[in-house]
DRENLOLO-957059 format. One record per residue: x, y, z of N, C-alpha, C in turn. Coordinates in steps of 0.05 Angstrom, whole numbers, plus 5000, padded with zeros to 4 digits. Example, Ala and Ser with C-alpha at 12.3 -4.5 7.8 and 13.67 -1.06 7.14 Angstrom:
BEGIN
526448865156524649105156526449345156
525749555142527349795143525850015157
END
This chain:
BEGIN
442555681904441955721935443755921949
443256031964444456231980445256192010
448356232013448956142035450656442051
451356412071452856622090455056462093
457456522088459556392100461256582118
461456442144463356582164464756362173
467156432189468456242207470556442222
471756302243472856382262472156632279
469456402293468456642313469956652336
471256412346473456412366471456562396
468756442398467256442420468456422447
468856622461469456622488472956712494
474156842473476756942469476957132493
479357142509479557312523482157452514
482257702529486057812521486657962550
488557852562489057982592486857992609
485857822613483757772625481258012617
480758092596478658272582477458032563
474257992573472857822551472057992534
470857862515470257982487467357802480
466657742504463357622498461157812491
461058032501459358202491459958302457
461658392450462758432427461658212408
462457992415461857742399458357662401
457357672418454257692417452857882400
454458192401453958342383453958262351
455958192343457158102323455557882313
454457692329453057422323450557512317
449157732330446657862324446558012295
449258132288448658282267449158062245
450257862246450857582223448057502220
446457392239443557322242441857502233
441957792231439857992218441057942186
442857972184444257922153443857722145
443857452159442657192144439657262139
438557342155435257362144435057572126
435657762124435158012110435857942081
438257812083439257722048437657452042
436057362057434657092051436056912042
438856812063440656672057439256342064
439656132048438355842056439655762084
442155902081443755682112446055852114
447155832142450055902152452055752144
454455772135456755632139457955722158
459655532177461355612198464055442194
465655562177468655382171470155362192
469655232218471755242243471955382258
473155282284474655522304471555682313
469755532317467055632331468655732362
469155542375470555722398473855742393
473955882428477355932426478555762437
477655582450478555392473477055112465
478654842459476954572460475354512477
476054692504474054602529472154972531
470855062521469755322518468555352546
468655612556466855642577463455612577
462755632595460355602593458555842580
459456122589458256262574458956282539
461456202530461556142503459355972495
459055712505456755522494453355612493
453755782513450755922517450756082491
452656232489452156452469451956252442
453356112431453155932407450555862406
449355722428447255592431444455832427
445256022436443456312426442956342397
445256342386446056402355444656202340
445455942349444055712328441155712330
440455812352436955762367435755972342
436756222344435156422327435956362301
437456302291437456142255435555942256
435455752270433455502275431055622266
430355852284427855972293426356032268
428456182254427856372225427956182205
428155922203428655742182430755662172
433655772181436255782164437655582171
438455372155440055212159443055272175
444055062186446855172193448854882189
451154942164453354792167456054792181
456954662196458854742213461654522220
462854652216465754422220467654492242
468354322253470554432271473454482259
474754722275476654792272479654712286
481754812289484254692308483654772331
482054992335481755092368479154932379
478154782366475754672374476154392379
474454302397475053982398472853832383
473953662366471953532348470153412355
470453232380468453052389466053202408
467053392416465053672425463353772411
464253882385462854032366461753802357
462153582343460353362330458653272353
458353252376456853122397454253192389
452152942382449053062373448553122346
450853042330450353172300448253072289
448352782288446252632277443952712283
442852812313440852882321439653192311
441353342318440653652303440753642278
441753412259440953492234438553492217
436753262238434453342233432253592238
433853772252432753982252434054212233
435754102215437154332193439854402204
440754342225443554372236445354222234
447754252217449454012208451954072221
453353852232456353902247457153692236
460253742237462253492220462653342240
462753082240463052882260466652802263
467252682283470352682283470752552256
472952612247473552512223473952132220
472751952207472951732208474151592184
474551732162475551642136473951662112
471551772125469651862101468152102109
467152212087465052482088463352422074
460752432089458152382069457252642066
455752762042454653032033451953062054
451353312057448553402062447453392035
445653282030444553362000442153511998
442553731988440153961986439253941956
436954111956435354141929434354421926
434654491903432554751889432254741867
430854891855430354881828432454831802
435054811816436954751791438854491798
436654301824437954021823438254031851
440853831852442353731880444753951886
445253921910447454061922448553951941
450653841933451653701953453753781976
453753892002454854032021456853812035
459553792035461153672044462553802076
461953692101463153832121465753692128
468153802126470853682129472053772160
472153682180473253842203476553902194
477753982214480354052213481653782214
484253752193485253512196487453502195
489553312211492353242205493353042188
495353022180496052772164495852532180
496752492206496252262225493752162235
491952322230488952252234487752152205
488852242183488152142156489651912155
492051782159493551572149492651402165
491751352185490651062197487651042182
487051102166484451052145485150962123
487851042115488750982083491650862089
492550682102494750542105496350412078
494950462061495750362035497250572019
497150892028497451082012499851162026
501951322017504251562024502151782040
502251882065501652082076502952232093
504652422085506952512099506052812102
504452902091503753212093501353292092
500253542096497653602093496453582071
498053662046496353632014496253352011
497353162018497452882011494552752037
494952832055491752822080489152932061
489553182054486653282041486453082017
488553101997487352931973486252691981
487552542003486652252010483852262015
482952522031480252552044478052642020
479252792004476952901980477452691963
478952531955478552321940476652061951
476752041978474851851986471651891989
471252191974468552261981467252141959
468652151933468152011909466252301900
466552471897465152701890464352691859
461852771851460152751830460553071812
462753031797463453311793461353391765
459053291759456553381742454953521764
454553421783453053591805454553821817
452853991833453954241847455054111875
457554231878458854091908460054331921
459954281947460854511965462654401988
464254501998466154342014466654642033
466254502062466654722083469554572098
471154692101474754582115475354812131
477654742139478754972163481854802155
483654922138486254932131487255152124
490355112120491455302111492255282082
491555372063492155362042494355582029
496355402011498955552005498155791986
498556031994498256341983496956471996
495656392023493156562033495456742052
494556902064495557172073495257172106
496857142123495957142151496057392158
494257392183494357692198495257682223
496757482237498557462256497057372276
494557332281493157272299492356982298
493456822279492356572275494956372290
493956112290495955892299496155732279
498955742264499455582245502055402250
502555172238504455042240507455172232
509555062248511955182239512655192212
513655332196515055372167511755332147
512055172131510155122110508754822124
509754702135508754402141505954432143
504054602148501354552149499954652119
501554662104499854822079498454642063
496654672047495254522028494954622001
495654531981495354611956492754611947
491354871936489254891928488654681902
490154581894489454401868487654131881
487754111909486853911921483353951922
482454191909479254291913477954271886
479454191870478154191842475954111834
474953961852472253801844469753971858
470254161869468054321887467554611871
465254631866464154851858464555171879
464955141906465555251923466855161951
469355321959470555121979470155392000
468655342027468255532043470355532066
472855602069474855572082474755772108
475855622131476955812155479555732159
480755872182483155832194484556092186
485056292166486056492161484056722169
484856922185483557122194482957372175
483757382158483957612135481757492111
479357652101477957552083479757552056
479457432040480457302016480357081999
480357131971480256921950483056821950
482756561944484956391940484856281904
486956411890486756351861483956501852
482056361857479556501844477356541877
475256631864473056701882471556441888
472256261876471255921879472555841904
474855901914476155781941476356041953
475356081978475056391992475156312022
476856472041476856542072474956742076
472256642094470756902100472757132123
474457042134476057162149473957202177
475357232199473457272224471957562220
469757522241466857712237468057942255
470357902277471758112292474358182290
475458362296478858372290480158262323
482058102313483157962342486058012339
487158182326489858302328489958532320
491958732330492558972320492559032289
494558782278494758812251492258822230
490258762246487258822230485959012237
486559222255485759472264484459612244
485559622222485159832197482959652179
481959362183480959232163478059252169
476759262146473659232152472258932155
471658802173470758602171468258482159
467458292147465258182136464357892137
461957832128461157592118460857512093
461757322076461257262051458357122041
457057262024454157202010454557041995
454756771990455156581964452356491949
452356531925449856421912449856221890
449656001899450555741873447555711864
447655771832445155741815445955451797
445655461774446255261760449155261761
449754981751452854921750454255131745
457055251756458255391740457255721751
454555721756454156011764454556111795
456456181799456656281826457956611828
456456681850456656941854457256981884
459757161889461057231917460457451925
459657601947459557831954460057871985
461758021989463158042021461258322034
459058232051458258442067458958552093
459758832093460958912118459158822140
460658842162460058762190460658992213
459359122226459659332239460259252272
462659282282463159152311461959412330
461459302353459959422376462159632388
464759582381467159772394469759732366
470759972365472959992347475759922362
477559802352480159722352482459902350
483360022367485360282370488060242381
489760372368492860392383493560662393
494260612418495060892433498360862436
499961072431502761102442503461382450
505561302472506461542486507461402512
508661662527509661582555507561552575
507461362597504961412617504261622621
505461872627505162082637502762192615
503962242585502262292573499562152562
499261922567496661772562495061792585
495761912609493961892631493362202635
493562382618493562642620490062612610
488962812625485762872619485262962596
487163152586486763312564486363072535
488662892545489262702522486362462513
484562382535482762162528479862322528
479762532549477362652551476362762522
473762722520472362812498471962592469
474562342482474762232456473561842459
472961762440471861522444473761262460
476261352460478661192472478261022494
476761072512476360922537473860702535
472560752508470960542508471560342490
473560372471474560282443476260012459
477059872441478859602452481359732446
483259732457486059892464488759712462
489959792445492559652446494959862457
495959872479497160022489500460042483
502060302473504760212465505960422483
507860392511509060552524511960612518
511860862510514560912503516761052525
515861002550517461052575520560802574
522660962578524960862583524960632599
523760772628523460512657520860482654
520560122659518260032657516760122684
514560232676511760342696510860072712
511460102743509859852759507559842754
506059572751503259532742502559732725
503359752701502159972686499159882674
499559672667496559512660494759582678
494959562703493059562717492159812727
493960032723493760272725491760452708
492960312688490960432653489260402652
487660162665485659982661483060142679
484560322698482560592703481460722683
482960812666482361002643481660812624
482960672613481960562589480960212602
478560172611478059872616478659702601
477959702570477959532552481459492544
483159512553486059452538486559172539
486959102511487158842496490858742507
492258862504494558872506496759132513
499459052525500759302528504059212525
505659392510508059302504509559602501
512459542508514359822507515659822481
516160102476517860142455519060312455
521860282464523960442473527060382466
528960482475531460372471532060092473
531160012489531159742503530259482483
527259542476525859372463526559382432
528259672418528859702396530659562389
532759562410535759532400535959202397
533859012423533558752410536758662416
538558702442540558752438541358432445
543658242439544058012448546358022464
546557942490548757972507550457732505
553057922497555157672496557057622522
557957402524560057392543561457612554
561657672580563457892594566557832587
568057922588571157902584572157972609
574057832618575957912640574957922664
572557752671570357852697572157792722
574357622726575257652760576757872762
577957982740579058272739577358512747
574858452744573258742743571358752773
570058962778569459042799565958922795
564458862813561658842808560059022791
560259302808559159492797559859492759
562259492756562359492726561659342710
561659052717560758872704557358882707
555959012729552559012726552559282709
553959542708553559712685553859592661
556059442656556659332629553859142616
552958982641550258812631547958952623
547359172645545359372638545359452614
547359622600547359702580547659582557
548459342561547859142536544959022532
543558982560540758852557539159212545
539659372554537459612554538459892533
540659732523542660022501542160282512
542860332536543260582552545060562577
545660732591547160752612545360682635
546060602663545260652685544561002691
541761012699541561362709542661382734
543261602745545061692772543061552793
540461582793539261432816539261142814
539261042786540660742793543260632798
545060882790547460782798548160812832
546860992840547360972874545660752887
543060692878542060482885544060132882
544760112857546659892855548959932866
550260162875553060182893551960102922
549360222928548360102959548459832959
547359702945546759392944549559212943
551359362919553959242924555659252948
555259492968556259592987556159313009
552759303008551159113033552058833027
552758772996552858422996555558332997
557658532983560558492987562158673002
560958883015562059033038564959223020
564559302993567259402982565559672969
567959852966566560092949567259952919
566460132898565560062877569060192862
END
């Protein structure tokens, strides 16, 4: 049996009011075409379907469009809710939709019943485990000590009573110890949210979501598919993919990463405001159409830089400064002998400590005028 494993769609995601809905529609179309062309029996979605627990109307409509196309082509869907999703919203109507081959994880209630599939190799049990926290599991297993995520997953998996003589596939959305994050995920502080990979021993394949970079954990049997789109600058050089898995007889597993082509690339541009707005810099390139992260190197902040730059680069995802002040990341200590010093001297010292450079002549003249107006004294 063949599946296409994807995760972390984050449908409806926005950056600085920049909507990615068209990029997401394009990539979901790519995924649909891949599922049909590779002959997938089902598409696995391992959580974070939406970017918010209360998704926008356009996000819901896009996901409905995706599901409908898969359903019309006879491709089954197996999806779980992630930490960005509302388990209640994702699970709504799950018992009704399962009759059409679209399976959603319900809200966790202490048990997970498998979706039982059959092919020439026998039974295949697909378990759908939504994102869970220790507190959500503890209430169903009061006799057990459940203080961390590993213990919570152990309890949830043991309650499944998995028959290891049969083929078993788990879809889950958790952070497994040893996985590499890419910077755009949301994790618990420290390692409090970690799950040890040993809790998945009973399964022939574990389709994971939550980590945005595609990777195996220990072996190809436990895998993150990663996001289908790049959601942070740290991913700009990555090639995004969907994972094609094929389970034949017990123990016969093949895993392949199929590249996905985005509608637009993600790039970083760096320089002063004047340099980045020169026609000679951007004309004749694809930059204005790319998803752009801007790094300004001006020592002074440019008023409304984001709005002004969007005239040239309409798809700006983020803007930050790289200058003496940001590189120094100075910590301002308490100033000494405050009563004996003039307001001008105190301001100069504070400014220098915060920005790692002295006032300019223009700034000095402005501050002098303001001080004279406020205190009526010369510096």
